[in-house]
N, C-alpha and C positions, 0 to 999 in steps of 0.2 A: 255745574249744580248752584241755583239761586236760593239763598236762605233767606227768608223775612221775617222780623218780629214784627207783630201786630200788637198795637200797645191801644189803649182806651181804658176809661172809666167805666165800672159795670153801666151798661146800657147804650153804651157808643155804638153798637151795632157790631162789633168783632164777629161774632159768631155768623151774622148773616151775611157780612162780607165777605167772610174765610170761605164760606160755601161758593161765592161767585168766582173768586180767585182762584181757589184749589183746581176748578174747573177749566176756567180761562188758560192758566199757565200750568195746569198739570201737575200741581204741586201736591204733596202729602200735606196733610193740615194735622199738626199735632197740637192738642188740647190740654192744657195741664190738668184741667178736672176731668176730662176722660181718661186720661193715663193714672189719674189717683183712683177713679171709680173701677177700672180695670183691675189693676193691682190688689185694691179692697175683695171686691168681687170675686176673683179668681184666687185670694189668699195666698198670692205669690209670697216669696220670701219678704220682697221689697213690701210689699202689702201690710205684711204681718210687722215688719217695723215701725211703718208708717202708722199702724193703728195703735201702737203704745202710745206715740205723742197724741194722737187727737184723741184718745179715751180719755186722755188726762188733761185735755183742754190745752193742749200746748200746739205750736206752728210744728211741722214737720220740718226739720232742719233743712238748710239749702242743701247739704251734701247729699241727702237722701233723695230730696227732689231731683235734683241733677242725675243721678244714677238711675231715677225711673224714667227719665227724658232721654238719656243716652241710650239704656234699653231699647226704648220706643226708636230713636233715630236708625239704630243697627237694624230694626225689622225692614228697613227699607233701602237696602245700599244701591237699589236701581233707581233711584227717585231724579225726577229733573231738580228736586229740591224741597225745603221745608218750608212749612207757613206756621212759625211757631204763635202760638195763643195762649197768652198766660203764663209764659215763661219766656226769658226770665223776668223775676220779679224784683232783684235785688241785684247790685254792683257785684256781690261774691258769685249771683248766680251768672250774672253776664259774663264774669272774668273765667268761670268754669265752662260756659258754653264756647268761648272763644277758644281756650286751650283743647277742649275737645275736638272743635273742628278742624283746628288745625292739623291734628293727629289724622285727619282723612282728608287733609289737602283740600279744605273748604274754610269759609268763613260768613258772617251774615253780611249780607250785600246792602240790606236796608233796614232800619226800622222806622215804622210808618206809625205815628199817633193819630187816630180819629178824635178829634177835638170837638167839645161841645159844652155850651153853658150848663152848668151842675143844674140849675132849676128845670131846665127843658129835659136832662137826664131823669132827674128825681122823677118828674110826672111820667117820662116812659116806662121807669120800671114800674111803678105804682099801678100804671094801666096794665102793663104784662102781669103784675101780679095778681091782677083781678083773674086771669084766665090760665096762667100757669102752674099755679100750685106752689109756686116758690114762697117761701114765708120769708126769705130774707128780702123781696120784692112788695112787701107789703107793710113794711114799716118805714118811715118815714127817717126815724132816729135811726134804725141800722144802715138804712142806705148811706146817711150823712157821715155813719161812723166809717162805713167802707171808703167812702170818698176822702175821708181823712188818713186812713190806712193808706190807700191809694198815694196821696201827697206826700206822706213822709218817706215812704218805702219806694213805690213806684217812678215816680217823678224824677229823682235824681238820676235814673238811667238815663233818661233823655240827653242830659249833659254828658254822660258816659259816651254814648252812641254820635252824639254832636261832635264831639272831639275828633273822632275818627273820620266824620264827613259822611256817616250815615244815618243821620236823623232827618225824617220828612214830617211835617204836621200837616194833615189834610182836615178841611173843614168836614164835620161828620153829621151837619144839618143839612136835610135835603131829601130828595127821593133815594131810594135805594140805589136806583140806576144812576142817579147824579153822582154818588157818593163811589159807586162802582168806579164811573169813568176818572174821577178824581186819584182814586188809588190806582188804576189801571196807566194813568198820565205819569205817574212817580216810577211804577215798575218799567213802564216801556222806554224810560229814559235811562236805565241805570247802565 
């Protein structure tokens, strides 16, 4: 089982690359956003708990987010591996993921960050916002706020995984195919 955490700021191309990687390596793609939407839409017990925090304008606690992700992983016992997209986002989530994976005799094989200049990514998101309908991609101040939150909360994870020898940075600028090839080069050498 090969488990990969895909990192990158909004607009870095995680979702696009995840589609290619899951096909190429026969991985199960687990997106935090998709998991949240499923739990909320289906009014699951975890979704109901998350909604209380979200309705109050608060972030869903790490423990609850982790429970949702563990439930999702457990739905795929025969997978070749998991491609985590959007999780973990904090050190405590990374520690919880490591602890959980240990219980199923597995671990994170690699954490790969798609890196790109903020200004290029902001332009990507503003362009995407013109057609996607996503309000959070249409306001430059909101985009910059998301990047600040990423730098404060998610970027420290790079050091966490680097200490384990599991962190890889990949240039996220280029054609989709060029970026896929860079990511594949890392995965093929694990």
